[in-house]
Every structure is written in C-alpha cells, then in structure tokens.
C-alpha positions in Angstrom: 37.0 -45.4 25.5 34.9 -42.5 26.4 32.0 -41.4 24.8 33.0 -38.3 23.7 36.4 -40.0 22.0 33.6 -42.7 20.3 31.7 -39.7 18.7 34.9 -37.8 17.4 36.4 -41.0 16.1 33.0 -41.2 13.8 33.7 -39.9 10.4 32.8 -36.8 9.8 29.9 -36.5 7.4 28.3 -38.9 10.2 28.8 -36.2 13.2 27.0 -33.7 10.8 24.6 -35.5 10.0 23.9 -36.5 13.7 24.2 -32.8 14.9 21.1 -31.8 12.4 18.8 -33.7 14.5 19.6 -31.7 17.5 16.2 -29.1 17.7 16.8 -25.7 16.9 15.9 -24.5 20.0 18.2 -26.7 21.9 21.1 -24.8 24.0 23.0 -27.8 23.4 23.1 -26.8 19.7 25.4 -23.5 20.2 27.1 -25.6 23.5 28.5 -28.1 21.5 30.6 -26.3 19.3 32.7 -25.2 22.5 33.9 -29.2 23.1 36.6 -29.3 20.6 38.4 -27.9 18.0 36.9 -30.7 15.7 33.3 -29.8 17.2 33.6 -26.1 16.8 34.5 -26.7 12.9 32.0 -29.2 12.1 28.7 -27.4 14.0 30.0 -24.2 12.2 29.3 -25.2 8.8 27.6 -22.4 6.8 25.8 -24.9 5.2 24.4 -26.4 8.2 23.3 -23.2 9.8 21.8 -22.3 6.2 19.9 -25.3 6.7 18.0 -24.4 10.4 17.8 -20.9 8.9 15.5 -22.5 5.8 13.2 -23.8 8.2 12.1 -20.3 9.1 9.6 -18.9 6.7 9.0 -15.2 8.2 11.9 -12.5 8.1 12.1 -9.3 9.0 12.7 -7.4 5.8 15.9 -6.0 7.7 17.6 -9.5 7.8 17.6 -9.5 4.2 16.9 -13.0 3.9 15.6 -13.6 0.2 19.2 -11.9 -1.2 21.2 -13.6 1.4 19.3 -17.4 1.0 20.7 -16.9 -3.0 24.2 -15.7 -2.3 26.5 -18.2 -4.4 28.8 -18.4 -1.3 26.6 -19.4 1.6 30.6 -18.8 3.4 30.0 -15.3 2.6 26.9 -14.8 4.7 26.9 -15.1 8.7 24.5 -17.5 8.7 25.0 -18.0 12.5 24.2 -15.2 13.6 21.4 -15.0 11.9 20.3 -18.3 12.9 21.5 -17.0 16.9 18.9 -13.7 16.5 15.9 -16.2 15.4 16.4 -18.2 18.2 16.5 -15.3 20.7 13.2 -14.2 19.0 11.6 -17.9 19.4 12.3 -17.7 22.9 11.5 -14.5 23.6 8.2 -14.7 21.9 7.2 -17.8 23.5 8.3 -16.3 27.0 6.3 -13.3 26.4 3.2 -15.3 25.1 3.5 -17.6 28.3 2.8 -14.9 30.4 0.3 -13.0 28.5 -1.6 -16.6 29.4 -1.1 -16.8 32.8 -1.6 -13.2 33.7 -4.4 -10.5 32.6 -1.6 -7.6 34.0 0.2 -5.7 31.6 -0.6 -7.4 28.6 -0.9 -4.5 26.6 3.0 -3.9 27.0 3.6 -7.6 26.6 2.2 -7.7 23.1 3.9 -5.0 21.8 6.9 -6.3 23.0 5.9 -9.2 20.4 4.8 -7.1 17.5 8.5 -5.1 17.9 10.1 -8.7 16.8 7.5 -8.1 13.7 8.0 -11.4 11.3 10.7 -12.9 13.3 7.9 -13.5 15.8 5.4 -15.5 13.0 6.8 -18.6 13.2 6.5 -19.5 16.5 3.3 -18.1 17.1 2.2 -20.0 14.1 3.6 -22.9 16.3 1.5 -21.8 19.6 -1.6 -20.9 17.5 -2.0 -24.7 16.6 -0.9 -26.5 19.8 -2.2 -29.8 19.9 -5.5 -30.4 21.5 -4.1 -32.2 24.7 -2.3 -28.7 25.7 -3.1 -28.3 29.0 -3.9 -25.1 27.8 -4.8 -25.3 24.5 -7.7 -22.8 23.6 -6.1 -19.8 25.7 -2.6 -20.5 24.1 -4.2 -21.0 20.5 -6.5 -17.4 21.1 -3.7 -15.4 22.3 -1.6 -16.9 19.3 -3.6 -15.8 17.0 -4.1 -12.5 18.4 -0.4 -11.7 18.5 0.3 -12.9 14.7 -3.6 -10.2 14.1 -1.6 -7.4 16.0 2.0 -7.6 13.8 0.0 -7.7 10.9 -2.2 -4.6 11.5 0.8 -2.6 13.0 2.7 -3.3 9.7 -0.8 -2.0 7.9 -0.4 1.0 9.9 2.9 1.5 9.4 2.5 1.4 5.1 -0.5 3.8 5.6 1.3 6.0 7.7 4.6 6.0 5.1 2.1 6.4 2.3 0.6 9.3 4.2 3.6 10.4 4.4 4.5 10.9 0.8 6.5 8.0 0.5 6.1 6.0 -2.5 4.3 2.7 -1.7 3.0 0.2 -4.4 -0.8 -0.5 -5.2 -0.6 -4.1 -4.5 1.0 -3.0 -0.7 -1.2 -0.3 -0.1 -4.5 -2.4 -1.0 -2.5 -5.5 0.9 -2.5 -3.4 4.3 -6.5 -4.2 4.2 -5.7 -8.0 4.1 -3.4 -7.6 7.3 -6.6 -6.5 9.6 -8.7 -9.5 8.6 -6.2 -12.6 8.8 -5.3 -14.0 11.9 -3.1 -16.6 10.6 0.4 -16.0 9.3 -0.5 -17.3 5.4 -1.8 -14.3 3.2 0.3 -11.6 4.1 1.8 -8.8 1.8 4.4 -11.3 0.6 2.1 -14.1 0.2 0.2 -11.4 -2.0 3.3 -10.1 -4.0 4.2 -14.2 -5.1 0.9 -14.8 -5.9 1.4 -11.7 -8.1 5.4 -13.2 -9.6 3.4 -16.1 -10.4 0.5 -15.0 -12.3 3.3 -12.8 -14.3 6.0 -15.1 -15.1 3.3 -17.7 -16.3 2.0 -14.9 -18.2 5.2 -13.9 -19.3 5.9 -17.8 -20.8 3.0 -18.1 -22.2 2.8 -14.8 -25.1 4.8 -15.8 -27.6 6.7 -13.3 -29.2 6.1 -11.0 -26.3 9.4 -8.8 -26.6 8.1 -8.3 -30.6 4.3 -7.0 -29.4 3.2 -3.5 -29.3 2.8 -1.9 -25.9 -1.3 -2.5 -26.9 -1.1 -5.9 -27.9 1.1 -6.4 -24.8 -1.8 -4.7 -22.3 -4.9 -6.2 -24.3 -3.1 -9.7 -24.0 -2.4 -9.6 -20.0 -6.2 -8.4 -20.1 -7.4 -11.6 -22.3 -5.3 -13.6 -19.8 -6.6 -12.4 -16.6 -9.9 -13.8 -18.1 -8.6 -16.9 -18.8 -7.2 -17.3 -15.3 -10.7 -17.3 -14.0 -10.8 -13.5 -13.1 -14.1 -12.4 -13.1 -16.2 -9.3 -12.2 -18.5 -10.3 -9.7 -22.2 -10.8 -10.2 -25.2 -8.2 -9.5 -26.0 -10.8 -6.8 -22.8 -10.9 -5.0 -21.0 -7.8 -6.3 -21.2 -6.1 -2.6 -20.1 -9.7 -1.0 -17.4 -8.2 1.3 -14.8 -10.5 -0.2 -14.5 -8.6 -3.5 -12.9 -5.4 -2.2 -10.1 -7.4 -0.6 -6.9 -8.4 -3.3 -5.7 -11.2 -1.8 -8.6 -12.9 -0.7 -9.5 -12.3 -4.5 -6.4 -13.9 -5.6 -6.6 -17.1 -3.3 -9.7 -17.9 -3.8 -12.6 -17.7 -6.7 -11.3 -14.9 -8.0 -14.4 -12.6 -8.5 -13.7 -9.0 -7.9 -15.0 -5.5 -8.0 -13.7 -3.0 -10.7 -11.2 -1.7 -8.3 -9.9 -5.1 -7.1 -9.6 -6.3 -10.9 -7.5 -3.5 -11.9 -5.8 -3.2 -8.8 -4.6 -7.0 -9.7 -4.1 -6.0 -13.6 -1.9 -2.9 -12.7 0.2 -4.7 -10.5 0.7 -7.6 -13.0 1.5 -4.8 -15.9 4.2 -3.1 -13.8 5.5 -6.6 -13.4 5.9 -7.3 -17.1 7.1 -3.6 -18.2 4.0 -1.9 -18.4 3.3 1.4 -17.0 0.1 0.8 -16.1 -2.4 2.8 -13.7 -5.7 2.6 -11.9 -8.0 5.2 -13.3 -10.7 6.5 -11.0 -13.5 6.8 -13.0 -16.9 7.2 -11.2 -18.4 4.1 -10.1 -16.0 2.1 -11.7 -12.6 2.1 -11.7 -10.7 1.6 -14.7 -7.3 0.8 -15.8 -4.3 3.1 -17.7 -1.7 1.8 -19.5 1.0 4.5 -21.0 1.6 3.8 -24.4 5.6 4.4 -26.1 4.0 7.9 -27.4 2.8 9.0 -24.2 -0.7 8.6 -24.7 -3.3 6.5 -22.4 -4.8 3.3 -23.2 -7.9 2.3 -21.3 -8.9 -1.1 -20.6 -11.7 -2.9 -18.2 -10.3 -5.6 -16.7 -13.2 -6.6 -14.7 -15.1 -7.3 -17.7 -12.1 -9.0 -19.0 -12.3 -7.6 -22.4 -9.6 -8.1 -24.6 -10.2 -4.7 -26.2 -9.3 -0.8 -25.9 -11.6 1.8 -24.6 -12.5 4.2 -26.8 -11.6 7.8 -24.9 -14.4 9.2 -26.8 -17.0 7.1 -25.4 -15.6 7.6 -21.7 -15.9 11.8 -22.4 -19.6 10.8 -23.4 -20.1 9.1 -20.2 -18.4 11.9 -18.0 -20.7 14.7 -19.8 -23.7 12.2 -19.2 -22.8 12.7 -15.6 -22.6 16.4 -15.2 -18.8 16.3 -14.8 -17.8 17.1 -18.1 -15.9 20.5 -17.3 -13.5 18.4 -15.0 -13.4 15.1 -17.1 -9.4 15.1 -16.9 -9.6 14.6 -13.6 -11.5 11.1 -14.1 -9.1 10.2 -17.1 -5.7 10.4 -15.5 -3.7 8.4 -12.9 -5.5 8.3 -9.6 -2.9 8.4 -6.8 -2.4 5.4 -4.7 -3.9 7.2 -1.5 -7.3 7.9 -3.8 -7.5 4.1 -4.3 -7.1 3.0 -0.7 -9.8 5.3 0.4 -11.8 4.1 -2.6 -11.2 0.5 -1.0 -12.3 1.8 2.6 -15.8 3.1 1.3 -16.4 0.0 -0.5 -15.9 -1.8 2.6 -18.2 0.1 4.4 -20.7 -0.1 1.6 -20.7 -4.0 1.8 -20.8 -3.8 5.7 -23.9 -1.4 5.5 -26.0 -3.8 3.5 -27.8 -6.7 4.8 -27.0 -10.1 3.4 -28.8 -11.5 0.4 -29.6 -15.0 -0.3 -26.2 -17.4 0.9 -24.3 -17.8 -2.2 -21.7 -21.1 -1.0 -19.0 -19.1 -3.3 -19.1 -16.4 -1.0 -20.2 -17.8 2.0 -17.2 -20.0 1.8 -14.9 -17.0 3.1 -15.1 -16.1 5.9 -14.1 -12.7 7.0 -15.0 -11.1 10.5 -16.6 -7.9 10.0 -15.2 -6.5 13.0 -12.1 -6.9 11.5 -13.2 -5.2 8.0 -14.9 -2.2 9.8 -11.7 -1.7 11.6 -9.6 -1.8 8.5 -11.8 0.9 6.3 -11.9 3.5 9.3 -8.4 3.1 10.1 -7.8 3.8 6.4 -10.1 7.0 6.7 -8.5 8.2 9.5 -5.0 8.0 8.1 -5.5 8.9 4.7 -8.6 10.9 4.6 -8.5 15.0 4.0 -10.1 15.1 7.4 -11.2 13.1 10.1 -14.7 12.9 11.9 -15.1 12.4 15.2 -17.8 9.4 14.5 -15.1 7.4 12.8 -13.2 7.9 16.0 -15.5 6.9 18.0 -15.7 3.9 16.0 -12.2 2.7 16.3 -12.5 3.7 20.3 -15.5 1.1 20.6 -13.0 -1.3 18.8 -9.8 -0.6 20.9 -12.0 -0.9 23.8 -13.6 -4.3 23.0 -11.0 -6.5 21.0 -7.7 -4.6 19.8 -6.6 -2.9 23.8 -2.9 -3.1 22.4 -3.6 -0.4 19.7 -3.8 1.9 22.5 -0.5 3.9 21.6 -1.7 4.2 18.0 -4.7 5.8 18.8 -3.3 8.5 21.3 -0.7 9.6 18.6 -2.3 9.1 15.5 -5.7 9.4 15.7 -6.8 11.1 18.6 -4.9 14.2 18.0 -6.2 14.7 14.2 -9.5 15.7 15.7 -10.2 19.4 15.9 -12.9 19.2 18.9 -10.6 19.3 22.1 -13.7 18.3 24.4 -13.4 15.2 22.3 -9.6 14.6 22.3 -10.1 14.9 26.3 -12.5 12.5 26.3 -10.8 10.0 24.3 -7.3 10.4 26.0 -9.0 9.7 28.8 -10.2 6.4 27.9 -7.4 5.6 26.3 -5.8 6.1 30.5 -8.3 4.3 31.3 -8.1 1.4 29.4 -4.1 1.8 30.7 -4.7 1.5 34.2 -7.3 -1.4 33.6 -4.8 -3.4 32.1 -1.9 -2.5 34.6 -3.8 -3.1 37.7 -4.4 -6.6 39.5 -8.1 -7.5 39.0 -10.2 -7.6 42.1 -11.0 -10.9 43.8 -14.3 -12.2 44.2 -14.9 -14.8 46.8 -17.7 -17.1 47.2 -17.2 -17.7 50.9 -20.0 -15.2 52.2 -23.0 -16.5 53.2 -24.4 -13.0 54.2 -24.9 -12.3 50.2 -27.1 -13.9 47.3 -25.6 -17.5 46.8 -24.1 -17.4 43.1 -25.3 -20.8 41.6 -23.4 -20.8 38.2 -19.8 -21.6 37.7 -16.8 -19.3 35.8 -16.8 -21.8 32.6 -20.7 -22.8 32.8 -22.0 -23.2 29.2 -25.7 -22.3 28.8 -28.3 -21.0 26.4 -30.6 -18.0 27.3 -33.9 -18.7 28.7 -35.7 -16.3 26.0 -32.7 -15.5 23.3 -31.8 -18.2 20.8 -27.8 -18.4 21.8 -25.5 -20.2 23.8 -23.0 -18.5 26.0 -19.9 -19.7 28.5 -19.9 -17.6 32.3 -16.4 -15.9 32.5 -17.5 -13.5 35.7 -20.2 -12.4 38.2 -21.5 -10.2 40.7 -23.9 -11.0 43.4 -26.4 -8.3 42.4 -26.8 -6.5 38.9 -23.7 -4.1 38.9 -22.8 -3.2 35.1 -20.3 -0.7 34.3 -23.1 1.7 32.6 -25.2 1.8 36.0 -28.3 3.0 36.9 -29.0 4.1 32.8 -28.3 0.5 31.7 -30.2 -1.2 34.3 -33.2 1.3 33.4 -32.9 0.8 29.7 -32.5 -3.3 30.1 -35.5 -3.4 32.1 -33.8 -4.8 34.7 -36.4 -4.2 37.8 -39.3 -6.4 35.6 -37.4 -9.4 35.7 -39.1 -11.5 38.0 -36.1 -11.4 40.6 -35.5 -7.9 39.7 -32.0 -6.4 40.1 -31.1 -8.4 43.4 -29.9 -11.6 41.9 -26.7 -12.7 40.5 -25.5 -11.5 37.5 -23.2 -13.0 34.6 -20.8 -11.8 32.3 -20.8 -14.4 29.6 -19.1 -14.7 26.4 -21.9 -15.3 23.6 -21.2 -17.6 20.4 -21.4 -14.1 18.4 -18.5 -12.9 19.6 -20.3 -10.5 21.8 -20.2 -10.3 25.8 -23.7 -10.4 27.7 -24.4 -9.5 31.2 -27.1 -12.0 31.9 -29.4 -12.7 35.1 -29.4 -16.0 36.9 -32.6 -16.7 36.4 -32.1 -16.5 32.6 -29.7 -19.1 32.3 -30.2 -22.8 31.7 -27.2 -24.8 31.5 -26.4 -26.4 28.2 -26.5 -29.8 27.9 -25.0 -30.1 24.5 -20.7 -29.3 24.1 -20.4 -25.6 22.9 -20.8 -24.8 19.6 -17.5 -24.4 17.2 -18.2 -20.7 16.9 -18.1 -20.3 20.8 -15.4 -22.6 20.9 -13.1 -20.5 18.6 -13.2 -17.6 21.4 -13.4 -19.2 24.4 -9.6 -19.1 24.6 -9.7 -15.1 25.7 -10.9 -16.4 29.1 -10.4 -20.2 29.2 -7.8 -22.7 29.4 -9.4 -26.0 27.8 -12.8 -27.4 27.4 -13.3 -30.4 30.0 -15.8 -32.8 28.2 -16.5 -34.9 31.7 -17.5 -31.6 33.5 -18.7 -30.3 30.1 -17.4 -26.9 31.0 -14.7 -24.6 30.1 -11.7 -24.4 33.0 -11.1 -20.8 34.0 -7.7 -19.2 32.8 -8.9 -16.2 35.4 -8.6 -18.2 38.4 -6.7 -15.1 40.0 -9.9 -13.4 39.7 -12.3 -16.2 40.6 -10.2 -18.2 43.0 -13.2 -20.7 44.0 -14.1 -21.2 40.5 
C-alpha cells in the first residue's frame, strides 16, 4: 500500500485534524487539494479555512472580517479566498522587509509597498518585531519591522485627518485616536483597540445600570458620569497635569486613567453615544465640558474631568464667561464643538506638554513611555492638515523629522503639506529637500575602504561601542571619514570649535548613534571604547544600522557592509 493510499484510508476526521498541522504559509496547504477529489473536499472545508483566518488578528476594513466571522453559515463566506489573500500579503510583507534590511537602497518605495497592504501586514510585522534573540539579524529585523508598523499607523492617521479636513463625518474617538497612531510602534493599541475598550466600558455600564431604559436622559447622563468615576477615571493632579500621556485617549484608557478635561470629555461622549445619548464636547475656555442633548432639545452640561455626578447650571457657566470677558460671544463657548476644533485643541495640549520642563518624577506617569519626537510630529501634522493656515515654522519642524527619521513620509509631505505654504521660495526649497531625500534613497552608497596608507588611519570600526571622553553618553559607530567632513561644511566646524581640538580637523571623525536617539559626529580623540555592554536604550535603537550585538567582541555587527566593506 502506497503512502498516499494509507493517508486516504484513514477516517476523514483524522485527515482533517492532520491537515490542521500544516503551517499557514506552507504551499503544501494549497497544493494538497490538487491530489484527488477526496483531499480537495476535505482541505476545502469552510470551517477549516475560517479557523485559519481566525489566526490573523488584524484585517483591512475592506475585508469586512468581523461581519463575515459572525455569519451563521460559514459556507456562505469564501474563507479560502480570504485566506489565500492573507497568505499573499504575509509573504509579500516578509519579502519587502527582507529587502529593506539587506539594502539601504529604495527603502522609501519598499516601506510604501508594505503600507499599501495596511492592516493585512501587521500580523506578519508583529512576528518579525518579536524575532528571537538568536536570529542572525535580530536587531535590524526588530527595528525595521517596528518602523513599518509605525508607518502603517501614521499613514492611517493622516488619511483619517484628511477625511476630516474634507468634511467627512469622522467620529470623535477616531479623530483623537489618530494621535495614538503616531506614538505606537507595536500593533496593539490602535483605533480598533480603543473602540473595543470603549465598547466594553459601555456594555458594563448598561449591565450595571438598573432600569436604564426607564431613566430620563438627564438621569442617564449623570449616572454615566458617576460610573466613569467609579471605573477609576480621574482628572490629573496639578503636579502631573501636563504629563504628556494625559493628552492621549488610548493611553488614558489603558493605564491609570488620569487625563485632561478634553480627554475625559472625549471618553464620556464616546461612551454616551454607545448607550444612546446625544453627547458632544463643549469648547469652554481652558476646560472642555460635555454636553448632552435632553429630550426637549435643551443642553445638559457636565464635567467628566471632576467626576461629579451633577449638572453644571448654565447660569454659572455664563457668569464665568462674563468674568473672562467673552460675554458677547458666549454662545460660541456653550454649544457643541466641531471635531476639528477638538483635534486642534489636543494638538495644542501636546505642544504645551512638550514645551514644559519635566518636573519631579512621578512613578505612575513615568511608567508610560511616549516618544517625544513622535508626539511632536503628531501635533504638527494635525495642525498642518486641519488648521486654518499653515506656518513656515511648523513645516520646517516637520521637514526635520522627515529628513532625520520619517523619510517614507516624503510623498505625503510633498503632496499635502508643502503646497499649503504661501511663500513660494519656501515651497521650492522644501520640494528641493524632498528631491534630495529621494535621490539619496535611490542611490548606491559610496564605498569607504581602509586600505589606503596615504591617508589617516581609522582606528575604530563600525560597530564599536564607546563613551564620549568629555560628555556623559554612550554611542555606537556606524560610519567614519578620515578627516572632518560634515554635511553642513565649514560653518559647522567653526560653530563646534573643531580647530580647538588637540588634533584639529585632520583626524578621523565618526558618525555615531547615541543612546538618546540622536546622531553625533565625534572626533577620534573623544572616543573611549566602552568596557561594558551597550545600555538598553542604545540596544533598542541599534537595529537601524546593526544586525546584532556580539558579546564576545563587545561590538555591534554592521548591517551596512556595502558602505564599509572592511569593517
């Protein structure tokens, strides 16, 4: 009896269970259906294909996965085609990521091809972002996978804000959740997760509220405010009021639930909408409030930030507005605010938090790590897309972030940001910068060889971990030149006092990645080889230039061998 006939002689349920052990990305899974009619029938069970589809967590909205997964008749859904498409996305994502890791050329285009797959790429990228420690290129694989996830999120946020700017009806939680997408470098915590957390809170409120259907609108509104207080939502204290985390709706939901008035009100309105109340944010000066529309069309004012389960009298609010000198336009501050205004107000809150010097450490606040550069870029992008006019300073700040870290955003910058500038000369200069960025990305990198006895010997190799002789930071070398040759030219050398160094400008200089994420250009005389392993912040960032870290050599292993083949 042949092996094939042995397999076919087994009970069908045994064959079906055996097929489950074939990995999702194994081509045999699809090829086996071509062997015979029996295997075609068994391998094409709708339930089996649905089970495989359920292994993927993230789906592009166009698939309508949630709707299909709840269909009472699995045979009515083409689960096989859905799975085949996801496997294609998985393989294409892996191929593009491998190309990004292996070569610095054409990365902008490759990142955009991954982002075109959207959420369908996130499961695959999440696997690569958690590559095992013994992977040959573990640091590079983790770093570039996280960068791709970050870009998918950013692009989703930009699309959402562009829709809002064009007049489309975007929910408040979605519009504010877009800020979250700029700071996330893992798949978890996106807008779907924010909506899921709000769904759970709203369902729990409905289940706990006795006789909810019989309550008046005001009673429901006040009960929801009390419920949020009971669930741990608190206004931030004076000490931690400007903590950066308080401006992000998703972070507030996931962590200690302290927040700003705007964030508390946004959460309240999102919950209220889910339980059938017409709730809106009210852009009261210095303190966003919540409005609930009563049965007779009148407004009920509440303050979710303070968690008080009582109505705010409109007369008291009018008195405060008169005290602030805005009595003539008080109607403007006592009516529902457009979502665009709330997004711009969030942007200003983030910028204000970033401007302030951090105070004494607060263990609850410090437990949430938010990249300040990403938060700044989010606030600037929202302001540029939704503000009444765009300023040159905002665009210049964005340009620096794109040049230093977000080169894959160059198309968005060219098409949606630069054209909004009124200054023609500024537009031309910025478009020139974008052209240079694209040219650099598409060009082969120049090769630097060590075998040249006529010039200064370069002492340290790419991958060397060092501490600065004069300043308290640790870094890793990822490039060098035989003499001082900064991109900024003579002006930089004069500003930095290069000629005052003991060996001056005619010594090797090293490009170094520093533990705070910055890039420095360091003179050889200021480098002291580190006697310890790299600190964790440097190790997390190192994947941009290095494959892995060798404890035996106490060096990072270069991922840029094409540029420095002798290192």
